[in-house]
NUKE-155641 format. One record per residue: x, y, z of N, C-alpha, C in turn; chain. Coordinates in steps of 0.02 Angstrom, whole numbers, padded with zeros to 5 digits. Example, Ala and Ser with C-alpha at 12.3 -4.5 7.8 and 13.67 -1.06 7.14 Angstrom:
BEGIN
((00660,-00284,00390),(00615,-00225,00390),(00660,-00165,00390),"A")
((00642,-00112,00354),(00684,-00053,00357),(00645,00002,00394),"A")
***
This chain:
BEGIN
((04746,03766,04722),(04803,03778,04684),(04796,03864,04665),"A")
((04845,03895,04704),(04855,03965,04687),(04863,03972,04606),"A")
((04849,04037,04574),(04837,04040,04496),(04905,04101,04496),"A")
((04920,04094,04435),(04988,04157,04440),(04967,04212,04432),"A")
((04887,04226,04421),(04845,04300,04401),(04855,04325,04488),"A")
((04829,04278,04520),(04848,04289,04599),(04902,04330,04625),"A")
((04945,04283,04603),(04998,04304,04635),(05033,04367,04607),"A")
((05017,04375,04558),(05031,04446,04514),(05015,04506,04539),"A")
((04930,04483,04563),(04903,04534,04597),(04947,04569,04651),"A")
((04967,04492,04694),(04971,04523,04763),(05051,04573,04757),"A")
((05078,04568,04707),(05146,04600,04695),(05135,04662,04661),"A")
((05086,04668,04624),(05057,04736,04587),(05046,04767,04648),"A")
((05002,04745,04715),(04975,04783,04764),(05030,04824,04809),"A")
((05080,04761,04807),(05152,04782,04840),(05183,04844,04814),"A")
((05182,04849,04748),(05221,04894,04716),(05190,04945,04712),"A")
((05117,04970,04716),(05075,05008,04704),(05086,05045,04785),"A")
((05094,05007,04819),(05086,05039,04898),(05169,05070,04903),"A")
((05231,05053,04873),(05282,05076,04870),(05280,05148,04859),"A")
((05237,05144,04781),(05240,05214,04756),(05216,05259,04782),"A")
((05151,05240,04803),(05103,05293,04862),(05139,05292,04905),"A")
((05187,05254,04944),(05230,05306,05001),(05283,05349,04970),"A")
((05310,05324,04908),(05379,05364,04895),(05325,05446,04861),"A")
((05276,05448,04818),(05238,05500,04813),(05215,05542,04879),"A")
((05175,05502,04927),(05171,05539,04992),(05226,05595,05037),"A")
((05289,05546,05015),(05347,05574,05079),(05356,05627,05014),"A")
((05376,05625,04952),(05372,05685,04905),(05366,05744,04931),"A")
((05276,05732,04924),(05219,05783,04922),(05233,05817,05006),"A")
((05247,05776,05050),(05256,05813,05111),(05308,05851,05133),"A")
((05365,05827,05100),(05427,05851,05109),(05417,05920,05076),"A")
((05389,05924,05010),(05386,05988,04956),(05344,06050,05008),"A")
((05281,05998,05044),(05249,06065,05077),(05263,06089,05124),"A")
((05301,06056,05161),(05339,06063,05227),(05404,06113,05215),"A")
((05444,06097,05179),(05507,06143,05162),(05496,06191,05112),"A")
((05471,06156,05052),(05461,06189,04993),(05511,06147,04939),"A")
((05540,06114,04947),(05599,06070,04909),(05560,06018,04857),"A")
((05561,06018,04802),(05530,05971,04757),(05578,05911,04736),"A")
((05567,05858,04772),(05623,05794,04751),(05590,05764,04694),"A")
((05627,05724,04649),(05587,05674,04611),(05616,05597,04638),"A")
((05562,05536,04618),(05564,05479,04636),(05613,05461,04623),"A")
((05668,05470,04594),(05735,05436,04588),(05779,05452,04656),"A")
((05758,05537,04692),(05793,05534,04747),(05765,05492,04815),"A")
((05715,05458,04820),(05688,05439,04864),(05687,05350,04860),"A")
((05715,05325,04912),(05713,05253,04895),(05700,05224,04987),"A")
((05649,05171,04993),(05628,05138,05041),(05660,05074,05057),"A")
((05697,05065,05109),(05705,04995,05116),(05700,04981,05196),"A")
((05655,04915,05196),(05649,04914,05273),(05620,04968,05305),"A")
((05579,04964,05299),(05536,05039,05331),(05581,05093,05346),"A")
((05637,05115,05318),(05661,05175,05318),(05673,05209,05254),"A")
((05675,05274,05251),(05670,05318,05203),(05742,05331,05181),"A")
((05788,05321,05122),(05835,05349,05106),(05852,05403,05058),"A")
((05867,05447,05069),(05863,05523,05013),(05927,05537,04993),"A")
((05935,05532,04920),(05963,05547,04892),(05988,05628,04866),"A")
((06017,05659,04915),(06002,05725,04910),(06067,05766,04941),"A")
((06076,05834,04928),(06120,05868,04951),(06124,05855,05030),"A")
((06162,05868,05080),(06173,05879,05143),(06135,05938,05181),"A")
((06144,05979,05140),(06110,06037,05179),(06022,06040,05174),"A")
((05994,06015,05136),(05926,05994,05121),(05912,05924,05160),"A")
((05958,05893,05176),(05938,05820,05237),(05930,05863,05293),"A")
((05988,05926,05306),(05986,05951,05376),(05922,05969,05392),"A")
((05877,06015,05332),(05820,06033,05344),(05776,05992,05351),"A")
((05763,05928,05326),(05727,05885,05338),(05726,05864,05421),"A")
((05778,05854,05425),(05794,05812,05473),(05775,05869,05534),"A")
((05782,05918,05533),(05750,05982,05589),(05693,05984,05592),"A")
((05652,05973,05530),(05568,05978,05548),(05554,05909,05523),"A")
((05582,05846,05559),(05575,05776,05552),(05497,05766,05585),"A")
((05483,05796,05650),(05426,05784,05685),(05369,05808,05643),"A")
((05368,05867,05615),(05302,05905,05575),(05309,05848,05500),"A")
((05364,05819,05483),(05337,05781,05421),(05306,05708,05447),"A")
((05325,05683,05494),(05307,05621,05526),(05243,05624,05533),"A")
((05223,05680,05574),(05147,05686,05580),(05097,05690,05527),"A")
((05113,05729,05481),(05088,05739,05419),(05078,05651,05380),"A")
((05143,05614,05393),(05132,05552,05345),(05096,05518,05391),"A")
((05095,05523,05445),(05067,05472,05495),(04979,05478,05460),"A")
((04965,05533,05454),(04892,05541,05446),(04880,05521,05376),"A")
((04922,05525,05339),(04907,05507,05261),(04916,05423,05252),"A")
((04958,05400,05291),(04977,05331,05278),(04968,05290,05337),"A")
((04968,05307,05399),(04931,05284,05451),(04990,05230,05467),"A")
((04981,05154,05467),(05014,05116,05510),(05067,05093,05451),"A")
((05058,05124,05394),(05124,05106,05338),(05181,05163,05333),"A")
((05166,05211,05388),(05234,05267,05396),(05288,05239,05414),"A")
((05346,05251,05373),(05417,05249,05397),(05438,05254,05443),"A")
((05491,05216,05487),(05518,05226,05548),(05563,05286,05566),"A")
((05595,05300,05507),(05642,05361,05506),(05665,05385,05430),"A")
((05691,05448,05424),(05742,05463,05376),(05797,05472,05387),"A")
((05831,05439,05330),(05913,05434,05321),(05936,05470,05268),"A")
***
């Protein structure tokens, strides 16, 4: 029988990995473009990054998306998001 604490540990690891992904995305965007984002501006659903920022900043991110994804791939490996919207 699975104990509740084991299930909670699995959920804790999932949440931790999502926060780590967000922090990695924020730091890579800041490093590449110089735009400082907050955690509330970034949302990850179905391995897609949704940014709640002004369109002019999104355009700058999309222009440099190849650089951003290569840096994210070196940090996150297989857990790298598929695309940024």
